[in-house]
C-alpha positions in Angstrom: 13.9 -51.3 65.7 13.0 -48.4 63.8 16.4 -47.1 62.8 16.8 -49.8 59.9 18.5 -48.0 57.0 19.5 -49.2 53.5 23.0 -50.6 53.1 24.9 -48.8 50.4 25.2 -50.9 47.2 27.0 -50.2 44.0 27.5 -52.1 40.7 30.8 -53.6 40.1 32.0 -55.5 36.9 32.3 -59.2 37.7 35.9 -59.2 36.3 37.0 -56.6 38.9 35.6 -58.9 41.7 38.5 -59.8 44.1 38.7 -62.3 47.1 37.5 -60.5 50.2 34.9 -58.4 48.5 31.3 -58.4 49.6 28.9 -59.1 46.8 25.3 -60.4 46.3 25.3 -63.9 45.0 22.2 -66.1 44.6 20.2 -63.2 46.4 22.4 -63.5 49.5 25.0 -61.3 50.9 28.3 -63.1 50.5 32.1 -62.6 51.2 34.0 -63.6 48.1 36.4 -66.5 48.9 37.5 -67.4 45.4 37.4 -65.9 41.8 38.3 -67.9 38.7 38.3 -66.3 35.2 38.2 -68.0 31.9 39.3 -66.6 28.6 37.2 -65.5 25.9 35.8 -68.7 24.2 33.8 -69.5 21.1 30.7 -67.9 22.7 32.3 -64.6 22.9 32.7 -63.5 26.5 35.4 -64.1 29.3 33.7 -65.5 32.4 34.1 -65.0 36.0 33.4 -67.9 38.3 32.8 -66.3 41.6 32.5 -68.4 45.0 31.3 -66.7 48.1 30.1 -67.7 51.6 26.9 -66.0 52.9 27.8 -63.6 55.8 24.6 -64.6 57.6 24.1 -68.4 57.1 27.7 -69.4 56.1 26.2 -71.2 53.0 28.4 -71.5 49.9 27.2 -69.7 46.9 28.5 -69.9 43.3 27.6 -67.7 40.2 29.2 -67.4 36.8 29.0 -64.1 35.0 30.6 -62.5 32.0 33.5 -60.4 33.2 32.0 -57.2 31.6 28.5 -57.6 33.3 27.7 -56.0 36.6 27.1 -57.6 39.9 26.2 -55.8 43.2 28.9 -54.9 45.7 28.1 -53.8 49.2 29.9 -52.6 52.4 29.2 -54.9 55.4 28.2 -53.1 58.5 28.9 -54.6 61.9 27.6 -52.9 65.1 28.4 -54.2 68.7 25.8 -53.6 71.5 26.1 -54.3 75.2 23.4 -56.4 76.5 21.6 -55.1 79.5 18.8 -57.6 79.7 16.7 -60.2 77.9 12.9 -59.9 78.3 11.5 -63.5 77.6 8.0 -62.3 78.1 8.2 -59.9 75.3 10.9 -61.7 73.2 13.2 -58.6 73.2 16.8 -58.0 74.1 17.7 -54.6 75.6 20.9 -53.3 74.7 23.1 -50.1 74.9 24.9 -48.7 71.8 28.3 -46.9 71.9 26.6 -43.6 72.9 24.9 -45.3 75.8 21.4 -45.0 74.1 19.1 -47.8 75.1 17.8 -49.9 72.2 16.0 -53.2 71.8 15.9 -56.1 69.4 12.9 -58.4 68.9 13.9 -62.1 68.6 12.2 -65.2 67.6 11.2 -67.2 70.7 12.8 -70.4 69.3 16.2 -68.6 68.5 19.1 -70.9 69.6 21.5 -67.7 69.7 19.2 -66.2 72.3 18.7 -69.4 74.2 22.6 -69.8 74.4 22.9 -66.1 75.4 20.4 -66.5 78.2 22.1 -69.7 79.6 25.4 -67.9 79.5 24.1 -64.9 81.3 22.5 -67.2 84.0 25.8 -69.0 84.5 27.9 -65.9 84.8 25.7 -62.9 85.9 28.7 -60.7 86.4 30.1 -61.0 83.0 29.3 -58.4 80.3 27.8 -59.7 77.0 27.8 -58.0 73.6 25.7 -58.7 70.6 27.2 -58.2 67.1 24.6 -57.1 64.5 25.5 -57.6 60.9 23.7 -55.4 58.5 23.7 -56.5 54.8 21.5 -55.6 51.8 19.3 -58.5 51.9 18.6 -59.0 55.6 19.8 -58.2 59.1 20.6 -60.9 61.8 22.4 -61.3 65.1 25.8 -62.9 64.5 26.9 -63.9 67.9 27.0 -62.9 71.6 
């Protein structure tokens, strides 16, 4: 798709991070599931121990930062598209957006998500399927159908 745009990011102090925030941890876009802070110790800074789950791969990521240092916060964008057709020869999914504009997504031929989608479409051709696309600062992926 040619309409890929940058996801807005902004700095946030690690000490201000709260559960449910979306931040970049270990280079991955994560939803924060736990924040623990420690008091100032002999090394001079209070620390924030931030645990998150990657919104794309569901991997757990943990980072420790001084509470006064900045981390990257972002707004997660989810968009749903109505599936019209899956073209297996060209490895693309044709979809409609909310404004009924036709778009397409290129997929990897070995994608398990697309294989499951094709199987479900063949089993129930009358059913309408949607694809949810998550846009995060590091990468974009199809979440589910």
